[in-house]
C-alpha positions in Angstrom: 20.7 -89.7 41.0 17.4 -88.7 43.7 14.6 -88.4 41.5 16.0 -90.0 38.6 12.8 -92.2 37.4 10.4 -89.3 39.2 11.2 -86.0 38.4 10.2 -82.8 40.4 6.7 -81.5 38.8 6.7 -79.1 36.6 5.6 -75.6 37.9 7.8 -75.7 41.1 10.3 -73.6 42.1 12.6 -74.7 45.0 15.2 -72.3 46.7 18.8 -72.7 46.0 18.9 -69.3 48.2 17.1 -66.1 49.2 17.7 -65.3 45.9 18.2 -68.5 43.5 15.4 -70.4 42.0 15.0 -73.7 40.3 12.1 -73.3 38.4 10.8 -77.0 37.4 10.1 -77.4 33.6 9.9 -73.9 33.3 11.3 -74.3 29.5 9.1 -77.0 28.4 6.3 -74.7 26.7 9.4 -73.1 24.8 10.9 -76.3 23.7 9.7 -76.7 20.1 11.0 -73.1 19.3 14.2 -73.6 20.9 15.4 -76.6 19.5 15.7 -75.5 15.5 17.0 -72.2 17.2 19.8 -74.2 18.0 20.7 -75.6 15.0 20.5 -72.4 13.4 22.8 -71.2 15.8 24.9 -74.3 15.3 25.3 -73.9 11.6 26.6 -69.7 11.9 29.1 -70.4 15.4 29.6 -74.2 15.1 30.3 -75.6 18.6 33.7 -76.1 19.9 35.7 -77.1 22.6 37.5 -73.8 23.9 40.9 -73.9 25.4 41.3 -71.9 28.7 44.1 -70.0 29.5 46.0 -72.6 31.6 46.1 -74.4 28.0 43.4 -77.3 28.7 40.6 -78.1 26.2 37.4 -77.4 27.9 35.3 -81.2 28.0 32.0 -79.2 27.4 31.3 -78.3 23.8 30.4 -74.0 23.4 29.6 -71.5 21.3 27.1 -68.0 21.3 24.2 -65.8 20.1 24.0 -62.3 21.2 25.7 -59.1 21.2 28.6 -60.9 22.7 30.0 -64.2 23.5 31.8 -65.4 25.9 35.9 -67.0 24.8 38.4 -67.9 26.0 42.0 -68.6 25.0 45.7 -68.4 26.1 44.4 -64.2 26.6 41.9 -64.9 29.2 38.3 -65.5 29.7 36.3 -62.7 28.0 33.6 -61.3 26.6 33.8 -60.6 22.5 31.5 -59.3 19.9 33.1 -61.0 17.2 33.3 -65.1 17.1 37.0 -65.5 16.8 36.6 -68.8 14.9 34.8 -66.8 11.6 35.6 -63.1 12.2 31.8 -62.8 12.3 29.3 -61.4 14.9 27.5 -64.3 16.9 24.3 -65.3 16.0 21.4 -62.9 16.9 20.0 -64.3 19.7 16.8 -66.3 18.7 13.2 -64.3 19.8 12.0 -67.4 22.1 15.5 -67.3 24.1 15.0 -63.6 24.6 11.5 -64.2 25.3 12.7 -67.3 28.1 15.2 -65.8 29.4 13.3 -62.6 30.6 9.8 -64.5 31.4 12.2 -66.7 34.0 13.8 -64.1 35.1 10.7 -62.3 36.2 9.7 -65.5 37.7 12.6 -65.5 40.0 11.9 -61.9 41.4 14.3 -60.3 38.6 12.1 -57.6 36.6 13.6 -55.7 33.5 16.4 -58.5 32.7 18.2 -57.3 29.3 19.7 -60.6 28.7 23.3 -59.4 25.9 24.7 -62.6 25.3 23.8 -66.8 25.8 26.7 -69.4 26.0 25.2 -72.6 24.4 27.2 -75.5 26.1 26.7 -79.2 24.8 27.5 -81.7 27.0 28.2 -85.1 26.5 28.6 -88.6 28.7 31.8 -87.6 31.1 31.8 -84.0 30.7 31.8 -81.7 33.4 32.3 -78.1 34.9 34.3 -77.3 37.5 33.1 -75.0 40.0 33.8 -71.3 39.1 32.2 -67.9 39.5 30.6 -66.2 36.7 32.8 -63.0 37.4 33.5 -61.8 33.5 30.2 -59.6 33.4 30.3 -55.8 33.6 26.6 -56.0 35.5 26.8 -57.6 38.5 23.2 -56.8 39.3 21.4 -58.7 36.5 20.8 -62.6 37.2 22.1 -65.6 35.5 19.4 -67.5 33.8 20.3 -71.0 32.8 18.4 -73.3 30.9 18.4 -77.1 30.5 17.6 -79.3 27.5 18.0 -83.1 26.9 20.1 -85.4 29.7 19.7 -85.1 33.2 22.6 -83.4 35.1 23.8 -83.2 38.4 23.8 -79.0 39.1 26.8 -77.6 41.4 25.9 -75.2 43.8 28.7 -73.6 46.5 29.0 -70.4 49.0 31.1 -67.8 47.9 34.2 -69.1 48.6 35.8 -72.4 46.4 36.2 -74.4 49.8 32.3 -73.6 50.5 29.8 -76.9 50.3 28.0 -77.5 47.2 24.8 -78.2 46.8 23.7 -81.0 44.4 20.7 -80.3 42.3 19.1 -82.5 40.1 18.1 -80.9 36.8 15.9 -82.3 34.3 14.7 -81.8 30.7 13.1 -78.2 31.0 14.2 -77.0 34.4 15.5 -73.6 34.5 17.7 -72.2 37.2 17.3 -68.5 38.5 20.2 -67.1 40.6 21.4 -63.3 41.1 21.1 -60.7 44.3 23.4 -61.7 47.0 23.3 -65.7 45.3 25.0 -63.7 41.9 28.8 -65.1 43.1 28.3 -68.0 44.2 30.7 -70.9 43.0 28.7 -73.6 40.5 28.9 -75.7 38.2 28.0 -79.3 36.9 29.0 -83.1 37.7 30.2 -85.8 35.5 27.2 -86.3 32.7 26.4 -90.0 32.9 24.9 -92.4 30.0 20.9 -91.2 30.4 19.5 -90.8 26.7 16.8 -88.4 26.5 14.1 -88.9 23.8 14.6 -85.9 22.2 18.4 -85.0 22.7 19.5 -88.4 22.6 23.3 -88.8 24.5 23.7 -85.3 25.1 22.3 -82.2 27.4 22.4 -78.7 25.6 22.6 -76.3 28.4 22.2 -72.3 27.7 22.9 -69.6 30.2 21.7 -65.9 29.7 23.7 -62.6 30.9 23.8 -59.3 31.1 27.4 -59.1 29.9 28.2 -55.6 28.1 
């Protein structure tokens, strides 16, 4: 991976499109609050490998927090207020999560972002996320805010058609990607993770994405 030994400088803002940016290291000041909050979420709504409508188990483990949680099964992809595994509402969104999402959106030019859903993904070596669009949300005017913690990864950011060539964007601990506006429905994904343990999180990458879903 280019830059593996020398990640970009924290504070840089890299444009991926007219309305899409990588905010390098933006989440670093929040890490001490984010990591304990993730443990609390996991205790209430454990990570699980959800099954797609096609019957395939996702390689990425997933949980949610916020008023709505993203879920998938044989009936399709959707947002729900209730965790199907526990029958209880998803854990409330931690204050540090909400503050980070709003401030990152503001830094990328999207003021007034009010997330009501946060998908928390746990990647381990060889986990990947196929190219896809985020289309289950009701409000496409709101951006997507995606936070990376732990092992580095290669983010794929494509065009509006699946066949469009995708950029390969290295992401590091603390990086935040924000995309919206004309870039909101661009295809994106994550290449299979390589084994590069992180000092804090070991052989895993925790990624959470904030949306205005309802």
